[in-house]
N, C-alpha and C positions, 0 to 999 in steps of 0.2 A: 485548576479549570482546563480543560481540554480546547486547543486551539482547532478552528476549523479553516481548511482549506478548500475555496471554492474554483475548479475546476470548468469551463465553459465548454462543454465537449458536443456543443452542437453540430457542427459540420462534423466529426468524427461518427457520434451515434446517429446522426441521420442516414448516412452511407451505410451502417450496419443495421438499424431499423428505423425504418420509415415513420413508425410509430412514434420515437422519442426525439424531442425537442425541448426539452428544458436544462436548466444549469442541474449538474449533481456536485453534489456538497461531498466529499470525502473528509471524514475525521481521522486526526490523525492520534495514535495510540490506542485506536479502537478495532477490534477484529469485526473487518466488514465482511461478510460472508456470500455474499450473492450482488456481485456487479451485474450490469443490464450486457453482458454479450455474450449471453445464450445465442446459438444459432439452431440449425435444422436439428442437430446433434444433442440437444437438450442439456449441454454441459454447464458446470456453475463456476464462475470463478471468486475466490475469497482475494482479500486485501487486507495489508497490516502498513501500516505509513510509522515509521520512527516517531517518539515525541518530539523530535528535533527537527522533524522535518522539513524544510521547505524548499523552494524552487529555484532558489539564489545557485543551488549547486547539482551534480549529478549525483547521481545515486547507484549503487548495484544493487541487482535484482536477485534474490533469491525465489525460483519456482519449484515449488514443492506438487509433485504428482500423487495423490491418495487413488487407491486403488476401491473408489465407492467409499464407505464409512462416512463419520460424520467429518463435514468439511470446517467447521469451528473448532473441533476439538484439534485438526491438525493444525491449523492456522495459531493455534495456542500454545501447541507445542514447542513450534520455532520461534513465537513472538519472543519472546525475553532474550534468547539468544540475536534475534533481528536487532532488536532495541538496543544490545549491548555492543554488539559490531558493527552497527550503521546501515543495514541494509533493508530494503524496503521489499517485504514478503508477498509474494502472491502464490495462490493455491487454485487447484482445479481437480476434482474427482472423475475421475473416469471409472467404467465397469468394462472388465475384459471380456464376460460374459456379453455385454450388448453390444461392442464397439468395437469394430478390426482393427488390427493396428497400423494400418494406414490412415484410417479414417481420425485414432487418437492423434498420431503422427502431426496430420493437418490442423486438425484443430487448435494442438498447442503453439505450432507455429503462429496459427493465426492469433491467438490472444495474446503472443507475445509484442506480434507489430502492433496492436492494437495497445497494448500496456508501452511501449515505446512511443508512441505518439500521447497517449495521455499524459504521462508523467516523464518529468527530467532524470531518465536513466541513463546511466554511463553502458553505452553500447558495447564497449570492450568488457563487461563484467558482468555477465547476462549467467547466472548457473542452473541448472536442476539439479532436483533433491528428489528423494521418496525412500519410504521404506519398503522391505521385499519387493512383491512385482512392482509396485511405483518405482522403486528403484532402478531395478532392472531398464525398466521401460526410460528412465530418467537417463541412464547411462547411453542409451541408443543417440539421443540427442545430439550431443557435439557432433555427431559422425553424420545425423542427417539434417538439422537445420543451425545455416554458418553461424546465427547470432549466439549461437549457445557458446560459451567459451569454457564452461568448465562444470565437474559435475559434482555432486555428492551423495553416494551411496550408504544408506545405512540396512543393515541385516540383511545383505544381499550380496552373493557374490558371480558379478555378470560371467557367462559364459566366453570362452576364447575369440569368439565370434565377434562377439560384442565390442569387447577390447580391443579387436583388431580394426576397428571404424575410428579408433581415437586417433588424432595425427598428435605429430609433437608439440603441437602450439594451444592442444586441450588440457586441461589441467584433472586428474582425478585422485578423488580423498574417497576412502573407506573407511566406513566405522562399524566394527561388526564383536559380537561377544564371544567368547572364547567357547560357548555350549551351544553357541548356532548351526545349526548343519552346513553353514556355508562356510563357514570357520577357515578348513583348510582349504577350500577352493580359492577364497581369498589369498590367503600366504602363499598358495602357489602361483597365482598371478602375482605377486610382485617381482617375482623373477624375467617373468616376460614384460612388464610394464618398464623396467631396465632395459632389457635389450631394446624396445622401443623407443628408448630416449623418452616415454611421456610421463611428464613433471609429476610426481604423484604421495600420497601422503595415507599410509593405512595406521588407523586405531584400533586396538583391541582391549578388550575389557572381560570383567568377568558378568555374564550373564548368557540365557539363551537366545532362543527368535522372538525379541521385545524390542521395540522403541531404547534408543542408547538413552543411560540417564543425562541428565543436562549437562554437567561436565564434560560429558563427551563428545556432544554432540557439539558446545561450543568451542572443543579443539579442534572439531571438525571443521568448522564456520571460520575458524581463525586461520586455520591452513589453507583455505580458500584463498583468503586475503593475503597472506604470507606469498603464495605462489602467484597470484596476479601481480605483487612485488617485484617478485623475482623475475616475470615473464615481461614486465613493461610497462602491464595493460594498467597499474594502479601505481601513484607515486608512489617513492619509497618515503615511508616514516620511521626514522633513527630510533626517536621513542618508542613508538609501538614495539618495533622488531624485538629491539632491546628487553623491553616487559615482558614482550609473549616466550622471549627465550629462557630469558632468569624461572620465568613460570613453567616452564617445560623442564628446564633441569630440577626444578623443586618435585614435579611428577616422575621424573624418573629416578629420583634419591627414593619416592615415598615408594615404587615401587621396588627397590633395595633393600628397604627398612623392612617390605613386608614379605621378603625371602624370596620376591620373585624375581631371579637372576635372569631366569633365561626372558621373561618377556621385559625385562630390564633393559638387556645386553638390544633386544628386537628395537625396542621404542627408542634408544639412544643411535642406532645406525637410522631409523625412521628421521629423525631430529636433526643428525647430521646431514642428512640430503634435502630437507625443509630449511634449513637455518644456515647451509654453508655458500659462500658466497655473497652471504649479505652483511655478515658479520664475524669475529672470531670463533669459531668454536671449540676452541683450546680443552676445556674445561670439559664440555661432552665429549671430548676424544678420549680425556683422560676417565672420566668415568664409563665409557665403552670398553676400554683396555682392561679396567680392574674388574670389572665381571665376570669376564673369563676366569679369575684367579680365587672370586668367592666361593666359600663352602657352599655346596650344592649344585653349581651350574653345570657341572660334566654330568652329576646324577640325572639332571632336569632335563638333560638334553638327550641322554641316551633313553631315557621316560619317554621324552616325546617321540623320539623316531620307532619307538617301538609300540605306542599307541596310534601313531600312524599308520605304521603297516597293518596293523588289526584293522583300523577302521576301512582300510581299504577291501581288504578281503572282507568285513562284514558287509559293506556297500555292495561288494559284486554278488555276494550271495544273494541277498535283500532280492536285488535287482532281476537275479538271475530266476529264483522262487516265484515274485510275482508275474513275472513271463510266461511261466509257465501256468501258474494259474490261472490265470486268464484266457491260456490256449485252449485251456482242457475244463474251463468254467469247474473247476476246483472245491469245492464249496467244503469239502471236508475235510482242507490243508488252512480253513480258518481257526482251527483248534491250536496249530502249530504258530501262525502268527500272535492269539491270544498270550501262548507261552513266551514267544519272542519278547513280546511288547512288555509282558509282567517284569521279564528278566531285566528290559532296559529300565523299569521304573526301579528295580532291587538296587540296580548301579548310582541310584543318587544317595544312598547311604554307604558305597564304599568308601573306607577311608583314604585310599589313593586319590587325589584331587585330577591326575590326568583322567581316570578311569569314569570319576563321577561326571565331568564334562563329556568325554565319550559316549557315555549312555544318553546322556541329554541330548546331541549332536544326531546320536543315530534313532531317536524316537521322532527327531523334526523330520528326517533324511526319510524314512518310513514313509511319514505322514505327507509330504512335501512328494516322494514317489507316486503316492497313490491321485494324489492331484494334478499332476503332469500327465499321467494317464486317461483320468477323466476330461483333462482339457482336451487331449487329443483325440480320444475316442468322441467327445460329442463336435468336433470339426468336421468331421467325414459327412457324408452325404446322405448316408445308412447307418446310424449308430449303433455298435456292438450293444443292443440290451442288457444282455446275459453279462458282460461285461461289465458294464455300468452298475449291475445288479451285487456282484463281486465284489467290487472296487468300493462300492457304498459301504457294504456290509463291512469292509475292512475298516474303512473311516470311523465307522462307530466303535473299533478296537483304539487304532491308533490316537482318534479323539474323540472320546467318549463323550463328551461333556457339551460338544456340538451338534444341536438337535436336530439342524438340516441334515444329518446324513441319515439319522431315524426314519424323518419324514422321506426322502427320496427313497429307500428302501420298502419302504411302506408303499410309495405311489407307484413305484416300478414292478415290485411283486402283483399289486392289486392289478397291475395292465394284464398282468399275464394271468388271470383268479390261482394266481397262488394265496390265498386269502390265508390259510394256516402260519406262514412265514410273515405275512404281513400283520397278522394280529399279534404272533409274538413279539414281532419289534412293534410295533405299539404300545406292549405292555410294559416292556424293557425302557420306552421312551416317556411314558408316564409315570413310571417308577423313578426317575428322575427330577420330578417335580414340574413337567410341561405342563402347561395350564392353557394354552392358546385351543379352547374350544372351536373357534369358528373356523379356526384352519385346519384342524381335523375332521369340520366338514366341509371344509371348502377344496381339499386335498384334491389334484391332479388324479383321475383314472381310476377313484377310490366309489362311483356312483353307487353298484352295485353293494361293496363292502360297508359302505358307511349307515348304509338302511338294515344292515342283519345285526342279529340281537346280539351277538358275541361281543360285534364291534360297539353297541351302545351299551352294553352291560360291561365294556373294560373302563367307558368313557361314565357311566355311574358311578360303577366301584373308585375311581379314582380324582372324580372330579365333582360329585355330587349328583350330576342330573344329566341327562341324557335327552338327546334333540328326539329321538324316536324311541316310544314305549316298548317296554320289554314285557311281554307273557307273564302272566300271575304263575308262580310256581301252582301247580295242583294240589289239594288236599287228600293227604294221605287216607281218610276216613271214605273220601268218595271213587279212589280208585278200585 
């Protein structure tokens, strides 16, 4: 039976919302996906309180930033880890398309203030987290909001300008897949963080640009706890530290047993930085030394260096090619891009594991590169619509299962009366199984296109019935 904690928020909520004057009941062990913290920005904040939550002690807070998406799903993803590690979990969803960065930061700061008054939070242990763009935003918070002491970034590598905002008393934890396009950048960030003396832990696993598996998330949250203990923001718990150390040794040994000598060595070094100074780490030092003598370590290190150099060349080539295509509106080069993406997809079956990961990372890199250009162009007072058309066409190649890219091409080409191109992409979209007829008939800039016989013929062909009737075919005998 779930406990229920009644929090009297009359004074607080009266200041935030004049219409609120009631007692709010917050259930423990239950995902609450909409607290009454909305303001003019129309954001939503969700909450999860561990099942053993009580007001008799102060609790660390993990504040998750979602870039849109399903708030309840984000909370559920973190819930088990928050439960097992004793964190209060809060989450907010923001749309980078509708809110400026400044307004997002202001709203996050406001929400954190409200949560700190609502709940018995340990103000020295407020951490921010997020995946992808949400993780990039989370990484900014310690440098802009004083109450945020640490950050857990998933599936992203914050740029150097963001990492430079971290201070020596901020903790940084990054977890990323080795097939994620941000993986090389996060590895490069290790040296920079070392030089800045920013306490940090970086964890890697096999996977692409996706939410990490729960064991990796668990390791990341545990690193937040250990770094807080090491910094004196949390009371040291010798039993907890010892148990985590034993588990970490087991994890590193599992990597060694799987033949991942290079990764095992890297994670051993991360572990030494994490646990060093809190307990003797001789066993981990011995392991790290042994890894260099493992069969395959030297070969893996040389192969990783080769792949790194190859990846830098490919990234530069892709970046320059796209820049040139946008400058000249070179639609003819879409065939080249299609070939390149096909080559990257073929890399998935390469027997060389590093080549497979490289192909996976480069697929993600090209897709993210197009997204970056789209974001920059849309910020212009007068957007370059030719460039946007080309970019969304490219996105149908780099991310062919994302229906929104096809809809953008149809809308933008129809805006300039290029109905032939719009109809081509409409059919490509319908071939993929798209069935939202209402969206097709409400698409921006398509008022003339969607009443055309050709448009309705395609919808009738793939969806069974068109909104506007088609001329009947003439009888050959009456010609």
